[in-house]
C-alpha positions in Angstrom: 1.0 -7.1 -10.8 2.2 -6.7 -14.4 5.8 -6.9 -15.5 5.8 -3.3 -16.6 4.6 -2.0 -13.2 7.4 -3.9 -11.4 10.0 -2.6 -13.9 8.9 1.1 -13.5 9.4 0.9 -9.8 12.8 -0.8 -10.1 14.0 1.4 -13.0 13.5 4.5 -10.9 16.2 3.4 -8.6 18.8 3.2 -11.4 20.3 5.7 -13.8 19.0 3.9 -16.8 15.4 4.6 -16.0 14.6 7.2 -18.5 16.7 5.6 -21.2 14.9 2.3 -21.0 11.4 3.7 -20.5 10.5 4.0 -24.1 11.8 0.5 -24.9 9.4 -0.9 -22.3 6.4 0.9 -23.6 6.0 3.3 -20.7 3.4 6.0 -21.3 4.2 9.6 -20.7 2.2 12.7 -20.2 2.3 13.3 -24.0 -0.1 10.4 -24.5 -2.9 12.4 -23.0 -3.8 15.7 -21.5 -4.0 14.2 -18.0 -2.2 11.1 -16.7 -3.7 9.6 -13.6 -2.3 6.8 -11.4 -4.3 4.4 -9.2 -2.5 2.3 -6.6 -4.1 -0.6 -4.8 -2.8 -2.5 -1.8 -4.3 -5.8 -3.0 -5.7 -7.4 -6.2 -8.1 -5.3 -8.2 -10.5 -8.2 -8.7 -10.8 -9.0 -4.9 -14.6 -8.6 -4.8 -13.9 -5.9 -2.2 -12.0 -2.7 -1.4 -9.6 -2.8 -4.3 -12.2 -3.9 -6.8 -14.4 -1.0 -5.8 -11.6 1.5 -6.5 -10.7 -0.3 -9.8 -14.3 0.1 -10.9 -13.9 3.8 -10.3 -10.7 3.7 -12.4 -12.6 1.9 -15.2 -15.1 4.8 -15.2 -12.2 7.3 -15.6 -10.8 5.3 -18.5 -13.9 6.1 -20.5 -13.3 9.8 -20.2 -11.7 11.9 -23.0 -8.3 13.4 -22.6 -7.0 11.0 -19.9 -4.5 8.2 -19.6 -4.9 5.8 -16.6 -2.1 3.9 -14.9 -2.9 1.1 -12.3 -0.6 -0.8 -10.0 -1.9 -3.5 -7.6 -0.5 -5.3 -4.6 1.6 -2.4 -3.4 2.4 -2.7 0.3 1.8 0.1 2.8 5.6 0.8 3.0 8.1 2.9 1.1 7.0 0.7 -1.9 4.1 3.0 -2.4 6.5 6.0 -2.5 8.5 4.3 -5.2 5.4 3.5 -7.2 4.1 7.1 -6.9 7.5 8.5 -7.9 7.8 6.2 -10.9 4.3 7.2 -12.1 5.3 10.9 -11.8 8.8 10.7 -13.2 8.4 7.9 -15.9 4.8 8.3 -16.9 4.1 11.9 -16.3 1.3 11.4 -13.9 0.0 14.6 -12.3 -3.0 13.2 -10.4 -2.6 10.2 -8.1 -5.0 8.1 -6.2 -3.1 6.0 -3.6 -6.1 4.2 -2.2 -5.1 2.2 0.8 -5.5 3.6 4.4 -1.9 3.0 5.4 -0.5 4.9 2.4 -1.3 8.4 3.8 1.0 9.0 6.7 4.0 9.2 6.1 4.1 8.0 2.4 1.6 10.3 0.6 2.6 13.3 2.8 6.3 12.8 2.1 5.8 12.3 -1.6 3.4 15.2 -1.9 6.0 17.5 -0.3 8.6 16.3 -2.7 6.4 16.8 -5.8 4.4 20.0 -5.3 3.2 20.1 -8.9 1.4 16.8 -8.7 -1.9 16.3 -6.9 -2.5 13.5 -4.5 -6.0 12.3 -3.5 -6.0 9.7 -0.7 -8.9 7.6 0.5 -9.6 7.7 4.2 -6.8 9.9 5.5 -7.4 12.8 7.8 -6.0 15.8 6.0 -5.2 18.8 8.2 -4.0 22.3 7.4 -0.5 21.3 8.4 -0.3 18.8 5.5 0.8 19.7 1.9 -1.8 21.7 0.0 -1.4 19.5 -3.0 -2.6 16.5 -1.0 -6.2 15.8 0.1 -8.3 13.1 1.6 -11.7 11.9 0.6 -14.0 9.3 2.1 -17.6 8.3 2.2 -20.0 8.0 5.0 -20.4 4.3 4.2 -21.8 3.8 7.8 -25.0 5.1 6.3 -25.2 2.1 4.0 -24.1 -0.2 6.9 -26.9 1.3 9.0 -29.4 0.2 6.2 -27.7 -3.2 6.1 -28.2 -3.4 9.9 -31.9 -2.6 9.6 -32.3 -5.4 7.0 -30.3 -7.8 9.1 -32.3 -7.0 12.2 -35.5 -7.9 10.4 -34.2 -11.0 8.8 -32.3 -12.7 11.7 -34.1 -15.5 13.4 -31.6 -15.9 16.3 -31.2 -12.2 17.0 -27.4 -12.8 16.8 -25.4 -11.0 14.1 -21.7 -11.3 13.3 -19.1 -8.8 12.1 -15.7 -9.9 10.8 -13.4 -6.8 11.0 -9.7 -6.0 10.3 -8.6 -3.4 12.8 -10.3 -1.3 15.5 -9.6 2.0 13.8 -12.3 4.8 13.8 -13.7 4.0 10.3 -14.1 0.3 11.1 -15.7 1.0 14.6 -18.1 3.5 13.0 -19.3 0.7 10.6 -19.7 -1.8 13.3 -21.6 0.6 15.5 -23.8 1.9 12.7 -24.7 -1.7 11.6 -25.6 -2.5 15.2 -27.7 0.6 15.8 -29.6 -0.1 12.6 -30.1 -3.7 13.6 -31.4 -2.7 17.0 -33.7 -0.2 15.5 -35.4 -3.1 13.8 -34.9 -5.6 16.6 -34.0 -4.0 20.0 -32.7 -7.3 21.3 -30.3 -8.0 18.5 -26.6 -8.3 19.3 -23.5 -8.1 17.1 -20.5 -10.3 17.9 -17.3 -8.8 16.4 -14.0 -10.6 15.7 -10.9 -8.6 14.7 -8.5 -10.5 12.4 -5.7 -8.0 12.9 -5.1 -6.9 9.3 -6.9 -6.0 6.1 -6.4 -9.2 4.2 -6.2 -12.4 6.3 -8.3 -15.0 4.4 -7.5 -17.9 6.8 -8.4 -15.8 9.9 -11.5 -14.5 8.1 -12.7 -18.0 7.4 -12.0 -19.0 11.0 -13.8 -16.0 12.3 -16.8 -16.7 10.0 -17.1 -20.3 11.1 -16.6 -19.4 14.8 -19.4 -16.9 14.6 -21.8 -19.3 12.9 -20.9 -22.0 15.5 -22.2 -19.5 18.1 -25.6 -19.4 16.5 -25.1 -16.2 14.4 -27.3 -16.3 11.3 -26.4 -12.9 9.6 -22.9 -11.8 9.0 -21.2 -8.7 7.5 -17.6 -7.5 7.5 -15.0 -4.7 7.1 -12.0 -6.3 5.5 -10.4 -5.7 2.1 -11.9 -8.8 0.5 -15.3 -9.9 1.7 -15.3 -12.9 -0.6 -14.0 -15.4 2.1 -16.7 -14.3 4.6 -19.5 -14.3 2.0 -18.7 -17.7 0.5 -18.1 -19.4 3.8 -21.2 -18.0 5.5 -23.4 -18.9 2.5 -22.0 -22.5 2.5 -22.9 -22.8 6.2 -26.4 -21.6 5.6 -26.1 -18.1 7.1 -27.3 -14.9 5.5 -24.8 -12.1 4.6 -24.7 -8.3 4.0 -21.8 -7.4 1.7 -19.3 -4.6 1.8 -17.2 -2.4 -0.6 -18.9 -3.7 -3.8 -21.7 -6.1 -4.8 -20.9 -9.7 -3.8 -24.4 -11.0 -4.6 -23.0 -13.1 -7.5 -20.9 -15.1 -4.9 -23.9 -16.0 -2.8 -27.2 -15.2 -4.6 -29.4 -17.2 -2.1 -27.7 -15.7 1.0 -27.1 -12.1 0.0 -29.5 -9.6 1.7 -28.0 -6.3 0.7 -24.7 -4.5 1.2 -22.8 -1.3 1.8 -21.0 -0.2 -1.4 -18.6 2.5 -2.5 -19.6 4.5 -5.5 -16.2 5.5 -6.8 -17.6 5.2 -10.3 -19.4 8.5 -9.7 -16.7 10.3 -7.6 -13.6 9.7 -9.5 -14.9 11.1 -12.8 -16.2 14.1 -10.8 -12.7 14.7 -9.4 -11.1 14.4 -12.8 -13.5 16.9 -14.4 -12.6 19.3 -11.6 -8.9 19.0 -12.3 -9.5 19.3 -16.1 -11.5 22.5 -15.5 -8.9 23.9 -13.2 -11.2 23.8 -10.2 -9.7 22.9 -6.7 -10.8 19.7 -5.0 -11.4 20.4 -1.4 -8.5 19.0 0.7 -11.0 17.3 3.1 -13.9 15.8 1.1 -16.7 13.7 2.6 -20.2 12.6 1.6 -22.7 9.8 1.9 -25.8 8.5 0.1 -27.0 12.0 -0.7 -23.7 12.9 -2.4 -23.6 9.5 -4.3 -20.3 8.5 -2.7 -21.8 5.4 -1.2 -24.8 3.2 -2.2 -26.7 0.1 -1.1 -26.7 -3.2 -2.9 -30.0 -4.3 -4.3 -32.1 -6.4 -2.0 -31.9 -10.1 -2.3 -35.0 -12.0 -3.2 -35.4 -13.4 0.4 -35.6 -9.9 2.0 -39.1 -9.4 3.4 -41.4 -6.7 2.4 -41.4 -5.3 6.0 -37.6 -5.1 5.9 -37.5 -3.4 2.5 -40.2 -0.8 3.6 -38.3 0.0 6.9 -34.9 0.2 5.2 -36.2 2.3 2.3 -37.9 4.8 4.6 -34.7 5.4 6.6 -32.7 5.5 3.4 -34.9 8.3 2.0 -34.4 10.3 5.2 -30.6 9.9 4.9 -30.7 10.9 1.2 -32.6 14.0 2.3 -30.2 14.8 5.0 -33.0 14.6 7.6 -31.6 11.7 9.7 -28.9 11.3 12.3 -27.5 7.8 13.0 -25.5 8.8 16.1 -28.1 10.6 18.1 -27.8 10.7 21.9 -28.2 9.0 24.2 -25.7 6.4 23.0 -24.1 4.1 25.4 -21.0 1.9 24.8 -20.9 -1.8 25.5 -19.2 -1.1 28.9 -22.1 1.0 30.1 -20.5 4.5 29.6 -22.5 7.2 27.9 -20.5 8.3 24.8 -23.1 10.6 23.3 -25.2 12.5 25.7 -29.0 12.8 25.5 -30.0 15.7 23.3 -26.7 15.6 21.5 -26.7 14.7 17.8 -23.4 13.9 16.1 -24.1 14.4 12.4 -22.1 12.8 9.7 -19.7 15.7 9.4 -19.0 15.8 13.2 -15.2 15.4 13.6 -15.8 13.4 16.8 -17.0 10.5 14.7 -13.7 10.5 12.9 -12.1 9.8 16.3 -14.4 7.0 17.4 -12.8 4.5 19.8 -15.7 2.7 21.3 -18.2 -0.1 20.5 -21.9 0.7 21.2 -24.2 -1.2 23.5 -25.3 -4.4 21.7 -21.8 -5.2 20.3 -20.1 -8.2 21.9 -16.4 -7.6 21.7 -13.6 -5.2 22.6 -11.4 -2.7 20.8 -8.2 -4.1 22.4 
């Protein structure tokens, strides 16, 4: 976190804030037609969640008529409220992207109500019509890319045992675990996925322990849903396991172990949002999309991925791109033997029930609590 970012937040709490702003080189709205703030919960070079958003911010920086602010390592507490307020009051920001899941309720909702002229776009939140109209939530159906990763993993595993290092059992995480497993079992019906929850988004020590524990159990392909996959990827590769990445491309960290990965494509979405704001067009308060809408993408295949795996994965990917494929098609049974999606019932990507997911599908070894 740079000195100026810290100072902006602290200055807001004192009467000298506006007086000292110019002396510290703080940019105001006059510097550009549109000032945009990006806020990250971790480091923007984490090879993961925050880096994917920072890559999107970098794409926005190339646009004409915009000024971009960034602040990293902002906790999911009232610290993010202070950061948003400082960006608005000291820098003149009118469009903010507070990117971490825990920012939304209550922090984004509270700040949006306080600053009705600013626009707040949050990643992953569940906007409802009871929320401020100047707030919105966007997210990608990255489970589509996880499903493709699962297909590749199912083809490439020799033991039939896959591993998943996850942060918390919230719906978005469970959806990824389940999609990965369903994809794997499409390729290899006997494949299983052992999941270990670390308890939080960034726990490198626990992530390393989980990775080693999974490999010790004979698991030979791992993936994850944590903020920074770097720990899992590097440890798994060092132990001789194969990996599927997450958030952004981690192939440079493990070129001989990297099969493919599920990536965000914020480099396409963020400029699209900015163009809408510049044109005076409203951004839908609840915005979702997948491979077809270019909000998510798959990492290129590693050299070791078999022709059979590529052909199978590419065929399914083409159907997803065309909108002709349903991942969560009944019958689907959870790992306790209960039918969670009835036979003949298809829960398409826009089905709100998927946003409430609280189960692990058959084939997953682990529990949500």
